[in-house]
N, CA, C and O atoms as a DFTB+ gen file, in Angstrom:
340 C
 N C O
     1  1      18.973       1.322      17.794
     2  2      17.260       2.024      17.163
     3  2      16.605       0.177      17.462
     4  3      17.013      -0.949      17.175
     5  1      15.438       0.745      18.166
     6  2      14.352      -0.273      18.220
     7  2      13.851      -0.798      16.809
     8  3      14.059       0.171      16.079
     9  1      13.314      -1.787      16.042
    10  2      12.266      -1.959      15.242
    11  2      11.369      -0.986      14.976
    12  3      11.275      -0.392      13.901
    13  1      10.528      -0.767      16.198
    14  2       9.608      -0.203      16.411
    15  2       9.905       1.081      15.853
    16  3       9.566       1.485      14.740
    17  1      10.717       1.821      16.914
    18  2      11.219       3.317      17.043
    19  2      11.631       3.495      15.292
    20  3      11.177       4.560      14.874
    21  1      12.094       2.999      14.622
    22  2      12.512       3.050      13.016
    23  2      11.138       2.974      12.458
    24  3      10.679       3.961      11.884
    25  1      10.459       1.909      12.578
    26  2       9.022       1.925      11.451
    27  2       8.088       3.220      12.081
    28  3       7.119       3.531      11.388
    29  1       8.282       3.905      13.194
    30  2       7.856       4.953      13.369
    31  2       8.455       6.091      12.934
    32  3       7.738       7.082      12.788
    33  1       9.329       6.144      12.754
    34  2      10.236       7.125      11.903
    35  2      10.180       7.266      10.383
    36  3      10.160       8.396       9.895
    37  1      10.147       5.944       9.441
    38  2       9.629       5.861       8.603
    39  2       8.237       6.412       8.125
    40  3       7.970       6.922       7.037
    41  1       7.413       6.184       9.206
    42  2       5.726       6.300       8.841
    43  2       5.846       7.899       8.780
    44  3       5.413       8.572       7.845
    45  1       6.588       8.477      10.068
    46  2       6.524       9.623       9.782
    47  2       6.916      10.823       8.903
    48  3       6.605      12.014       8.924
    49  1       8.062       9.743       7.783
    50  2       8.496      10.629       6.847
    51  2       7.605       9.915       5.667
    52  3       7.682      10.511       4.592
    53  1       7.011       9.081       5.671
    54  2       6.257       8.801       4.398
    55  2       5.121       9.837       4.674
    56  3       4.848      10.555       3.712
    57  1       4.287      10.074       6.025
    58  2       3.060      11.030       6.028
    59  2       3.439      12.329       5.515
    60  3       2.661      13.087       4.937
    61  1       5.056      12.635       5.821
    62  2       5.301      14.418       5.701
    63  2       5.550      14.060       3.874
    64  3       5.262      14.899       3.020
    65  1       6.002      12.974       3.608
    66  2       6.000      13.152       1.626
    67  2       4.208      13.038       1.298
    68  3       3.943      13.536       0.204
    69  1       3.121      12.545       1.957
    70  2       1.764      12.851       1.207
    71  2       1.426      14.207       1.485
    72  3       0.865      14.901       0.637
    73  1       1.773      14.694       2.786
    74  2       1.193      16.096       3.143
    75  2       2.187      17.154       1.939
    76  3       1.547      18.081       1.442
    77  1       3.544      17.023       1.542
    78  2       4.023      17.771       0.672
    79  2       3.575      17.378      -0.732
    80  3       3.452      18.249      -1.594
    81  1       3.280      15.844      -1.039
    82  2       2.534      15.831      -2.765
    83  2       1.454      16.668      -2.779
    84  3       1.198      17.375      -3.754
    85  1       0.749      16.647      -1.703
    86  2      -0.534      17.496      -1.722
    87  2      -0.258      19.263      -1.942
    88  3      -0.624      20.038      -2.826
    89  1       0.378      19.406      -0.969
    90  2       0.333      20.778      -0.958
    91  2       1.593      21.397      -2.402
    92  3       1.939      22.550      -2.660
    93  1       2.099      19.736      -3.251
    94  2       3.108      20.174      -4.109
    95  2       1.690      20.557      -5.391
    96  3       1.781      21.453      -6.230
    97  1       0.403      19.572      -5.221
    98  2      -0.587      19.419      -6.335
    99  2      -0.999      20.930      -6.060
   100  3      -1.047      21.773      -6.955
   101  1      -1.242      21.138      -4.952
   102  2      -2.233      22.287      -4.888
   103  2      -1.063      23.943      -5.943
   104  3      -1.370      24.746      -6.824
   105  1      -0.100      23.739      -5.347
   106  2       0.607      24.964      -6.361
   107  2       0.873      24.647      -7.620
   108  3       1.250      25.546      -8.371
   109  1       0.774      23.713      -7.959
   110  2       1.145      22.708      -9.177
   111  2      -0.312      23.405     -10.260
   112  3      -0.294      23.682     -11.459
   113  1      -1.324      23.504      -9.369
   114  2      -2.864      23.705     -10.038
   115  2      -2.347      25.315     -10.447
   116  3      -2.424      25.632     -11.634
   117  1      -1.823      26.318      -9.447
   118  2      -1.710      27.530      -9.410
   119  2      -0.791      28.357     -10.296
   120  3      -1.003      29.551     -10.508
   121  1       0.688      27.393     -11.031
   122  2       1.218      28.054     -11.319
   123  2       0.873      28.357     -12.981
   124  3       0.430      27.558     -13.805
   125  1       1.259      29.876     -13.176
   126  2       0.964      30.872     -14.562
   127  2      -0.226      30.553     -14.140
   128  3      -0.807      29.729     -14.846
   129  1      -0.850      30.981     -13.103
   130  2      -2.270      31.356     -13.040
   131  2      -2.921      32.549     -12.565
   132  3      -4.085      32.770     -12.229
   133  1      -1.703      33.392     -12.629
   134  2      -2.447      34.965     -12.238
   135  2      -1.353      35.732     -13.555
   136  3      -0.438      35.287     -14.249
   137  1      -2.059      37.147     -13.422
   138  2      -1.829      37.809     -14.402
   139  2       0.037      38.595     -13.992
   140  3       0.984      39.059     -14.627
   141  1      -0.299      38.349     -12.706
   142  2       1.131      38.960     -12.322
   143  2       2.598      38.260     -12.104
   144  3       2.826      37.263     -11.420
   145  1       3.653      39.137     -12.956
   146  2       4.675      38.117     -13.058
   147  2       5.262      38.218     -11.551
   148  3       6.339      37.628     -11.627
   149  1       5.134      38.561     -10.541
   150  2       5.879      38.979      -9.078
   151  2       4.631      37.573      -8.679
   152  3       5.205      37.199      -7.656
   153  1       3.778      36.908      -8.756
   154  2       3.071      36.384      -8.126
   155  2       3.640      35.277      -8.808
   156  3       4.773      35.060      -8.379
   157  1       3.369      34.665      -9.506
   158  2       3.817      33.461     -10.546
   159  2       5.268      32.873     -10.536
   160  3       5.593      31.727     -10.844
   161  1       6.260      34.138     -10.018
   162  2       7.492      34.050      -9.255
   163  2       7.649      33.459      -8.232
   164  3       8.511      32.612      -8.000
   165  1       6.692      33.920      -7.413
   166  2       6.990      33.571      -5.844
   167  2       5.929      31.724      -6.057
   168  3       6.258      30.810      -5.299
   169  1       5.073      31.541      -6.837
   170  2       4.379      30.393      -6.857
   171  2       5.627      29.579      -7.004
   172  3       6.092      28.884      -6.100
   173  1       6.230      29.733      -8.416
   174  2       6.851      28.573      -9.120
   175  2       8.326      28.455      -7.709
   176  3       8.912      27.392      -7.504
   177  1       8.586      29.498      -7.088
   178  2       9.446      29.129      -5.811
   179  2       8.852      28.284      -4.873
   180  3       9.633      27.528      -4.295
   181  1       7.176      28.186      -4.446
   182  2       7.108      27.479      -3.978
   183  2       6.873      25.969      -3.859
   184  3       6.792      25.097      -2.995
   185  1       6.791      26.164      -5.509
   186  2       6.444      24.815      -6.049
   187  2       7.807      23.935      -5.923
   188  3       7.667      22.800      -5.469
   189  1       9.267      24.415      -6.328
   190  2      10.343      23.708      -6.504
   191  2      10.559      23.581      -5.252
   192  3      10.663      22.422      -4.852
   193  1      10.688      24.648      -4.286
   194  2      11.004      24.306      -2.949
   195  2      10.090      23.148      -2.200
   196  3      10.898      22.348      -1.728
   197  1       9.140      22.850      -1.985
   198  2       8.039      21.630      -2.371
   199  2       9.047      20.618      -2.767
   200  3       9.462      19.711      -2.045
   201  1       9.416      20.879      -4.058
   202  2      10.402      19.415      -4.628
   203  2      11.280      19.299      -4.089
   204  3      11.463      18.120      -3.785
   205  1      12.321      20.218      -3.624
   206  2      13.474      19.781      -2.798
   207  2      13.162      19.303      -2.049
   208  3      13.836      18.301      -1.810
   209  1      12.108      19.533      -1.201
   210  2      11.655      18.711       0.443
   211  2      11.780      17.626       0.088
   212  3      12.714      16.893       0.417
   213  1      10.501      17.216      -0.933
   214  2      10.030      15.609      -1.575
   215  2      11.068      14.951      -1.348
   216  3      11.103      14.001      -0.567
   217  1      12.495      15.580      -2.316
   218  2      13.364      14.989      -3.047
   219  2      14.529      14.471      -1.387
   220  3      15.220      13.453      -1.342
   221  1      14.409      15.493      -0.277
   222  2      15.327      15.257       0.684
   223  2      14.411      14.372       1.773
   224  3      14.825      13.986       2.866
   225  1      13.448      14.203       1.381
   226  2      12.593      13.123       2.755
   227  2      12.237      11.781       1.958
   228  3      11.621      10.976       2.656
   229  1      12.550      11.273       0.347
   230  2      12.399      10.401       0.023
   231  2      14.441       9.785       0.437
   232  3      14.913       8.687       0.730
   233  1      14.945      10.895       0.279
   234  2      16.468      10.161       0.732
   235  2      16.746       9.901       2.146
   236  3      17.593       9.051       2.420
   237  1      16.020      10.647       3.248
   238  2      15.819       9.989       4.194
   239  2      15.523       9.056       4.220
   240  3      16.262       8.165       4.640
   241  1      13.849       8.759       3.618
   242  2      13.354       7.716       4.150
   243  2      14.035       6.462       3.426
   244  3      13.841       5.321       3.844
   245  1      14.998       6.789       2.107
   246  2      15.797       5.393       1.598
   247  2      16.637       5.175       2.590
   248  3      16.553       3.978       2.867
   249  1      17.569       5.817       3.417
   250  2      18.431       5.409       4.328
   251  2      17.922       4.960       5.512
   252  3      18.709       4.288       6.179
   253  1      16.771       5.145       5.990
   254  2      16.345       4.679       7.077
   255  2      15.373       3.171       6.751
   256  3      15.000       2.504       7.716
   257  1      15.032       2.747       5.351
   258  2      14.448       1.429       5.227
   259  2      15.792       0.778       4.935
   260  3      16.861       1.173       4.470
   261  1      15.094      -0.910       5.600
   262  2      15.636      -1.812       5.612
   263  2      15.851      -2.379       3.722
   264  3      15.142      -2.423       2.717
   265  1      17.259      -2.718       4.102
   266  2      17.902      -3.010       2.693
   267  2      16.607      -4.216       2.577
   268  3      16.019      -4.697       3.546
   269  1      16.386      -4.501       1.305
   270  2      15.508      -5.379       0.768
   271  2      14.245      -5.417       0.687
   272  3      13.485      -6.321       0.340
   273  1      13.987      -3.909       1.183
   274  2      12.475      -3.656       1.829
   275  2      11.866      -3.469      -0.354
   276  3      12.014      -2.562      -1.173
   277  1      11.314      -4.652      -0.415
   278  2      10.843      -4.201      -1.698
   279  2       9.268      -2.923      -2.105
   280  3       8.993      -2.228      -3.083
   281  1       8.767      -3.107      -1.094
   282  2       7.582      -2.252      -1.305
   283  2       7.029      -1.767       0.624
   284  3       6.676      -2.447       1.588
   285  1       7.181      -0.603       0.442
   286  2       6.073      -0.148       1.388
   287  2       5.334       0.372       1.342
   288  3       5.098       1.189       2.233
   289  1       4.467       0.199       0.198
   290  2       3.073       0.747       0.349
   291  2       2.425      -0.007       1.571
   292  3       1.914       0.605       2.508
   293  1       2.460      -0.811       1.525
   294  2       1.632      -1.921       2.544
   295  2       2.022      -1.166       4.136
   296  3       1.167      -0.668       4.868
   297  1       3.184      -1.211       4.377
   298  2       3.460      -0.298       5.548
   299  2       2.753       1.257       5.463
   300  3       1.882       1.457       6.308
   301  1       2.909       1.841       4.968
   302  2       2.300       3.219       4.416
   303  2       0.887       2.940       4.713
   304  3       0.224       3.562       5.542
   305  1       0.583       2.234       4.185
   306  2      -1.401       1.939       4.652
   307  2      -1.789       1.789       5.410
   308  3      -2.906       2.258       5.623
   309  1      -1.039       0.921       6.478
   310  2      -0.888       0.452       7.638
   311  2      -1.291       1.640       8.554
   312  3      -2.353       1.716       9.173
   313  1      -0.036       2.790       8.551
   314  2       0.291       3.522       9.402
   315  2      -0.922       4.658       9.148
   316  3      -1.384       5.355      10.051
   317  1      -1.252       4.697       8.053
   318  2      -2.551       5.955       7.478
   319  2      -3.497       5.204       8.534
   320  3      -3.754       5.640       9.656
   321  1      -3.965       4.025       7.998
   322  2      -5.145       3.486       8.342
   323  2      -5.061       3.405      10.219
   324  3      -6.030       3.371      10.977
   325  1      -3.610       3.391      10.593
   326  2      -3.901       3.572      12.160
   327  2      -3.956       5.132      12.718
   328  3      -4.652       5.542      13.647
   329  1      -3.054       5.871      11.918
   330  2      -3.529       7.221      11.928
   331  2      -4.977       8.075      11.810
   332  3      -5.348       9.158      12.263
   333  1      -5.591       7.066      10.991
   334  2      -7.065       7.704      10.750
   335  2      -7.259       8.097       9.366
   336  3      -8.411       8.071       8.932
   337  1      -6.259       8.475       8.570
   338  2      -6.418       9.291       7.346
   339  2      -6.629       8.284       6.368
   340  3      -6.807       8.594       5.190
């Protein structure tokens, strides 16, 4: 796998993590906000599903990251800048 391709895959995973973090924040704000127990249960399940998805993405990202890569924040910032976010 070329370095450019691997970097693109990592950027895609980081972008997915950012989207999931925003969704998790949205659902976290809605937890226990309804008088309906069923609605609250559905929200808790969605929130948990988002957290599990984040953990799986982080695992995949860690497996793709080169060894010794201390901080990938600069790489992520550059990728987000390139995409226009």
